[in-house]
Structure formats: C-alpha cells, structure tokens
C-alpha positions as CSV (number, residue, x, y, z in Angstrom):
1,M,-35.2,-22.7,-76.0
2,K,-32.3,-24.5,-74.5
3,I,-30.2,-21.2,-74.6
4,A,-33.0,-19.4,-72.7
5,A,-33.2,-22.1,-70.0
6,A,-29.4,-22.0,-69.6
7,L,-29.4,-18.2,-69.2
8,A,-32.2,-18.4,-66.6
9,L,-30.3,-21.1,-64.6
10,T,-27.2,-19.0,-64.6
11,A,-29.0,-15.9,-63.3
12,T,-30.6,-18.0,-60.5
13,M,-27.3,-19.4,-59.4
14,A,-25.7,-15.9,-59.5
15,T,-28.4,-14.5,-57.2
16,A,-28.1,-17.4,-54.8
17,F,-24.4,-17.1,-54.3
18,A,-24.1,-13.3,-54.5
19,P,-22.6,-11.7,-51.3
20,S,-25.3,-10.8,-48.8
21,A,-25.9,-7.1,-48.1
22,V,-25.7,-8.0,-44.4
23,P,-22.5,-10.0,-43.5
24,L,-22.8,-13.2,-41.5
25,A,-20.7,-11.7,-38.7
26,R,-22.8,-9.9,-36.1
27,R,-23.0,-6.2,-36.7
28,S,-23.2,-3.9,-33.6
29,A,-26.3,-1.7,-33.4
30,T,-24.0,1.1,-32.2
31,S,-21.3,2.0,-34.8
32,L,-18.0,3.6,-34.1
33,L,-19.5,6.9,-35.1
34,A,-22.6,6.4,-32.9
35,V,-20.7,6.1,-29.6
36,S,-21.1,9.5,-28.0
37,T,-18.3,11.5,-26.5
38,A,-20.4,11.6,-23.3
39,Q,-20.5,7.8,-23.1
40,I,-16.7,7.6,-23.6
41,K,-16.1,10.3,-21.0
42,E,-18.4,8.5,-18.5
43,L,-16.7,5.1,-19.0
44,R,-13.2,6.7,-18.7
45,E,-14.1,8.4,-15.4
46,L,-15.6,5.1,-14.2
47,T,-12.6,2.9,-15.1
48,G,-9.7,5.1,-15.8
49,A,-9.1,3.3,-19.1
50,G,-7.8,4.9,-22.3
51,M,-10.1,6.7,-24.7
52,M,-9.7,4.3,-27.6
53,D,-10.1,1.3,-25.3
54,C,-13.4,2.8,-24.0
55,K,-14.6,3.6,-27.5
56,K,-13.9,0.1,-28.7
57,V,-15.5,-1.7,-25.9
58,L,-18.6,0.5,-25.9
59,T,-19.0,-0.3,-29.6
60,E,-18.7,-4.0,-28.8
61,F,-21.4,-3.9,-26.2
62,D,-23.8,-1.6,-28.0
63,G,-23.2,1.4,-25.7
64,D,-23.9,-0.6,-22.5
65,I,-21.6,1.3,-20.0
66,E,-22.0,-1.3,-17.2
67,A,-21.1,-4.2,-19.5
68,A,-18.2,-2.2,-21.0
69,A,-16.9,-1.4,-17.6
70,D,-16.9,-5.1,-16.6
71,E,-15.0,-6.0,-19.7
72,L,-12.4,-3.3,-19.1
73,R,-12.1,-4.5,-15.5
74,K,-11.4,-8.0,-16.8
75,K,-8.7,-6.7,-19.1
76,G,-7.4,-4.5,-16.3
77,L,-7.0,-7.6,-14.1
78,A,-4.9,-9.2,-16.7
79,K,-2.7,-6.2,-17.0
80,A,-2.4,-5.9,-13.2
81,D,-1.3,-9.6,-13.0
82,K,1.6,-8.9,-15.5
83,K,2.8,-6.0,-13.3
84,A,2.6,-7.9,-10.0
85,S,6.2,-9.2,-10.2
86,R,7.7,-5.7,-10.4
87,I,9.3,-4.3,-7.3
88,A,7.1,-1.8,-5.4
89,A,9.2,-0.2,-2.7
90,E,7.8,3.4,-2.8
91,G,4.3,4.4,-1.6
92,K,2.4,5.9,1.3
93,I,1.4,5.3,4.9
94,A,-2.3,6.1,5.5
95,M,-4.2,6.2,8.8
96,A,-7.8,5.8,9.9
97,K,-9.7,5.5,13.2
98,V,-12.9,3.7,14.1
99,G,-14.0,3.9,17.8
100,G,-11.0,3.1,20.0
101,K,-9.1,1.4,17.2
102,T,-6.5,3.2,15.1
103,V,-4.8,1.6,12.1
104,L,-2.0,2.4,9.7
105,V,-1.7,0.8,6.3
106,E,1.3,0.7,3.9
107,V,0.4,0.8,0.3
108,N,3.3,0.4,-2.2
109,C,3.9,1.5,-5.7
110,E,7.0,1.6,-7.9
111,T,8.0,5.3,-8.1
112,D,7.8,8.3,-5.8
113,F,6.0,10.1,-8.6
114,V,3.0,7.8,-8.4
115,A,3.2,7.9,-4.6
116,K,2.2,11.6,-4.9
117,D,-0.6,10.9,-7.4
118,E,-4.0,12.0,-6.2
119,S,-5.7,8.7,-7.3
120,F,-3.1,6.6,-5.5
121,S,-3.5,8.7,-2.3
122,K,-7.3,8.4,-2.4
123,F,-6.9,4.6,-2.8
124,A,-4.6,4.4,0.2
125,E,-7.1,6.4,2.3
126,K,-9.9,4.0,1.2
127,V,-7.8,1.0,2.2
128,A,-7.1,2.6,5.6
129,G,-10.8,3.2,6.2
130,A,-11.6,-0.4,5.3
131,A,-8.9,-1.7,7.6
132,A,-10.2,0.3,10.5
133,A,-13.7,-1.0,10.0
134,M,-12.9,-4.7,9.8
135,E,-12.1,-7.3,12.4
136,G,-8.4,-8.3,12.7
137,D,-5.4,-7.2,10.7
138,S,-5.2,-9.7,7.9
139,V,-4.2,-8.2,4.5
140,E,-6.0,-11.1,2.8
141,S,-9.3,-10.3,4.5
142,L,-8.7,-6.6,3.7
143,M,-8.4,-7.2,0.0
144,M,-11.9,-8.7,0.0
145,A,-13.4,-5.7,2.0
146,A,-15.9,-3.5,0.2
147,V,-15.0,0.1,-0.6
148,E,-16.4,2.6,-3.1
149,G,-16.0,1.1,-6.5
150,G,-15.8,-2.6,-5.6
151,T,-13.6,-4.7,-3.3
152,V,-10.2,-3.4,-2.3
153,E,-8.6,-5.9,-4.7
154,E,-10.9,-4.8,-7.6
155,V,-10.1,-1.1,-7.1
156,R,-6.4,-1.9,-6.8
157,A,-6.4,-3.8,-10.1
158,G,-8.3,-0.9,-11.8
159,L,-5.7,1.5,-10.5
160,V,-2.9,-0.6,-11.8
161,S,-4.5,-0.5,-15.2
162,K,-5.0,3.2,-15.1
163,I,-1.6,4.2,-13.7
164,G,0.6,1.5,-15.2
165,E,2.5,0.5,-12.1
166,N,2.5,-2.4,-9.7
167,I,0.5,-1.4,-6.6
168,Q,0.3,-3.5,-3.5
169,V,-1.3,-3.3,-0.1
170,R,1.6,-4.5,2.0
171,R,0.6,-4.5,5.7
172,I,-1.7,-3.3,8.4
173,A,-0.7,-2.0,11.9
174,A,-3.5,-1.8,14.4
175,R,-3.8,-0.8,18.0
176,G,-6.4,0.2,20.5
177,S,-9.6,-0.8,22.3
178,D,-12.5,0.9,24.1
179,A,-10.4,0.7,27.3
180,T,-7.2,2.4,25.9
181,T,-6.3,5.6,24.2
182,T,-4.6,5.7,20.8
183,G,-3.2,8.2,18.4
184,A,-1.0,8.2,15.2
185,Y,1.5,10.5,13.5
186,I,2.6,10.2,9.9
187,H,5.7,11.9,8.8
188,M,5.9,13.0,5.1
189,N,3.6,10.1,4.2
190,R,6.6,7.7,4.7
191,I,6.9,7.0,8.4
192,G,3.9,6.1,10.5
193,V,3.7,5.6,14.2
194,L,0.8,4.3,16.4
195,V,0.9,4.9,20.2
196,E,-1.3,3.2,22.7
197,I,-1.6,4.3,26.3
198,E,-3.7,4.0,29.5
199,G,-5.4,7.2,30.3
200,G,-4.2,10.4,28.7
201,T,-5.6,11.9,25.4
202,P,-5.2,11.2,21.7
203,E,-3.2,14.4,21.4
204,L,-0.7,13.1,24.0
205,C,-0.4,9.9,21.9
206,V,0.3,12.1,18.8
207,D,3.1,14.0,20.7
208,V,4.7,10.7,21.8
209,A,4.3,9.3,18.2
210,M,6.2,12.3,16.8
211,H,9.0,11.5,19.2
212,V,9.0,7.8,18.1
213,A,9.1,8.9,14.4
214,A,12.2,11.0,15.1
215,M,14.1,8.9,17.6
216,N,13.1,5.4,16.5
217,P,13.4,3.6,19.9
218,A,13.8,-0.2,19.8
219,Y,11.4,-0.8,22.8
220,A,8.6,0.9,24.7
221,T,9.7,0.0,28.2
222,K,12.4,-2.1,29.9
223,D,9.8,-4.9,30.3
224,D,9.5,-5.1,26.6
225,V,13.2,-6.0,26.0
226,P,13.6,-9.7,25.3
227,A,15.8,-11.6,27.8
228,E,18.1,-12.8,25.0
229,D,18.7,-9.2,23.9
230,I,19.8,-8.2,27.4
231,E,22.1,-11.2,27.7
232,K,23.6,-10.5,24.3
233,E,24.3,-6.9,25.3
234,R,25.6,-8.0,28.7
235,K,28.0,-10.4,27.1
236,F,29.3,-7.8,24.6
237,L,29.8,-5.2,27.4
238,T,31.6,-7.8,29.6
239,E,34.0,-8.7,26.8
240,Q,34.6,-5.0,26.2
241,V,35.7,-4.2,29.8
242,A,37.4,-7.5,30.5
243,E,40.7,-6.3,29.2
244,S,40.7,-3.4,31.7
245,G,42.5,-5.5,34.3
246,K,40.1,-4.3,37.0
247,P,38.7,-6.6,39.7
248,A,35.7,-8.8,38.9
249,D,33.4,-6.9,41.2
250,I,34.3,-3.6,39.6
251,I,33.9,-5.0,36.1
252,S,30.4,-6.3,37.1
253,K,29.4,-2.8,38.3
254,M,30.8,-1.3,35.1
255,V,28.7,-3.7,33.0
256,D,25.6,-3.0,35.0
257,G,26.1,0.7,34.6
258,R,26.6,0.5,30.8
259,L,23.7,-1.9,30.5
260,N,21.4,0.6,32.2
261,K,22.6,3.3,29.8
262,F,21.9,1.0,26.9
263,L,18.3,0.4,28.1
264,A,17.8,4.1,28.8
265,E,18.9,5.0,25.3
266,N,16.8,2.3,23.6
267,C,13.6,2.3,25.6
268,L,11.0,5.0,24.7
269,V,9.9,5.9,28.2
270,S,13.6,6.5,29.3
271,Q,14.5,8.8,26.4
272,Q,14.6,12.5,26.7
273,Y,11.4,13.9,25.1
274,V,12.6,15.4,21.9
275,K,10.1,18.2,21.7
276,T,11.2,19.9,24.9
277,N,14.3,18.0,25.9
278,D,13.6,18.8,29.6
279,R,12.1,15.5,30.8
280,T,11.8,11.9,29.8
281,V,8.8,10.5,27.8
282,G,7.9,8.5,30.9
283,K,7.8,11.7,33.0
284,L,5.6,13.3,30.3
285,L,3.2,10.5,30.5
286,E,3.1,10.5,34.3
287,E,2.4,14.3,34.4
288,N,-0.6,13.7,32.1
289,G,-2.0,10.7,34.1
290,A,-1.0,8.2,31.5
291,K,0.9,4.9,31.2
292,M,2.7,3.5,28.2
293,I,1.2,0.3,26.7
294,G,3.1,0.2,23.4
295,F,3.9,1.6,20.0
296,T,4.2,0.4,16.4
297,R,6.5,2.2,13.9
298,I,6.5,1.4,10.2
299,A,8.3,3.0,7.2
300,V,7.6,2.8,3.5
301,G,9.6,0.1,1.8
302,E,11.6,-1.1,4.8
303,G,12.7,-4.6,4.3
304,I,12.0,-4.6,0.5
305,E,15.1,-5.1,-1.6
306,K,15.0,-2.3,-4.2
307,K,16.1,-2.9,-7.8
308,K,19.5,-1.4,-8.5
309,D,19.8,0.1,-12.0
310,D,22.9,-0.9,-13.9
311,F,23.3,1.8,-16.5
312,A,26.5,0.4,-17.9
313,A,24.8,-3.0,-18.4
314,E,21.8,-1.4,-20.1
315,V,24.1,0.5,-22.6
316,A,26.1,-2.7,-23.3
317,A,22.9,-4.6,-23.9
318,M,21.6,-1.9,-26.3
319,A,24.9,-1.9,-28.1
320,A,24.8,-5.7,-28.5
321,G,21.3,-5.3,-30.0
322,K,19.6,-7.2,-27.2
C-alpha cells in the first residue's frame, strides 16, 4: 500500500515539473517559414534594408509590415549616427524652382560612386524640392520638412542605412522673388550657379550662370566689391610700382589703371562673355533689357578638408598586427 502511494506521488510530481509543450517565451504566430517572399520584397522596397534583416523583423512583428518598417528605421537611425563622423566631401548639387524662387542644395556623400547612385540622386532632388517650397534657407528647418517617405532627416537616415555611407545635406542657396528673374545652371552635378536679374528671361539667367560656372568671378558688379578689398589691392599695386622711380602723380595714375583692370577682370558684368567673346556680360544684359542683381556659385565639397589616405601607414599597421 505504501509502495503504491509512493509511486503515485512520484508520477504526479513528474507530470507537474515536466517541460511544457509550449515554452514560456512568447512564440510568434508567424514562423520563419511563414513569412512570405512577397512580404520580404515589399519591406525591402520600403526600407532598403537587407533581406535577412527584413525576414527577421517581419517574424518578430508577426508579418506587420508597418511595424517592421518602423523597427528597421530605428535600427537605421542608429547606423546612420555611427557614420555621421565620416568625411562626406563628394556629392551632388540639385536645383528646384517654386514661383519666383530658385534654390540650389548641396548634398554630400563619401564617394563619387555613391554620388552617381540613382537613390542618392533622387534623394537630392527631393531635398531641393522641399527647400524651394519652404520659407527661408535654414538647413535645420529643411531637415524637418516633409517629403515622400517621411521627413528629409528620416529619408536621409534610411538612405544611410541602405547605402552604407555618411550622407549629409550641407547647404542651401536661394535667390529670387516675384519681382525678379532667376535661373540656374549646374555643371556635371558638381558646380551650381544661381543668377538673379531685373527684367530679362530665365534663359538669359542660365546663359549668364554658365559664364559664372566657367569663369568664377569674385563679384557681380563694382558696387559689390568691399571697400577693404579695394584698399588692399590698391596698397599692393602701389608697393609694386613704387620702385619704378616715377613721379608720384604718374604712380597714382598707374595704380588707378591697374586697379580698374583688376575690377574688370574680377567683376562679372565687366568680363568678356565667354560664350561669344564679343561683348561684356554687362552689355549682354543691357541688350536684353536686364540689369544684374547678383549671383551665387557653389561647388561640391569646397571648404571640406578631405581625408588623405596614407597607404604606407596602413601597410605598416597591418604588418604590426594592429
């Protein structure tokens, strides 16, 4: 009798402490095998994430594509933050126009290979469109602007996750109003010029912008030259001719002549129009009933200190096992 009771108690305890058929950890209703190829493809197209990352997060969220996309975006943001310290001195200039306002934006990446990527180019165009539509020219405000796929910052972070390079919206150049005429020219995606005039046509602005891209004048007109720049050049020229031994009045005339030449060479309206070389830019504008207001010229990567690869140091570090 005692033996039977003991056997019954042992059986009861064994049943109570036996492993459950369903583990305590939450099981997903959608197994790895149940996630469809179509779901993975849709999530990849939506986020640009890798196939295995898409499959894993879809399983985690029971096939909910929207929730999975949010989770991947969070992970993408973390990846983007890690890449933000890397130098991005390549990229593209993009242009957009809304009403009388024309804008250029510089969007940077790390390599010229990515600068030619279709996804990167489309992103730059979206950024330019958002910049043209907003008030002001603050990059901080632009990053919060809405574009297809989220804010500019959210789309940028997703692109960083997809491409694997640091991508930055560096600056905006904007010109124009309902009372002026503007036009832009972009050379090889790397040099962008905005021109603003009174009267004339957008096509005339583009012609002048092409000249600015090629000749890179320092100023639009003589009135735009800062007084300190003129005095600096005058001092330099005076010292240059002082040793000639000529009388002071002759030296003064020589300096004035050379200063006028300096201004003619460095002011847009005084330069020979490069397209025809038969008149000045100022004369071209005058013939078309227009007057110069100003221009803005930007180039990809200007002012950014690029990383210099030290191949010898890399080999030495590898040899040392670092």
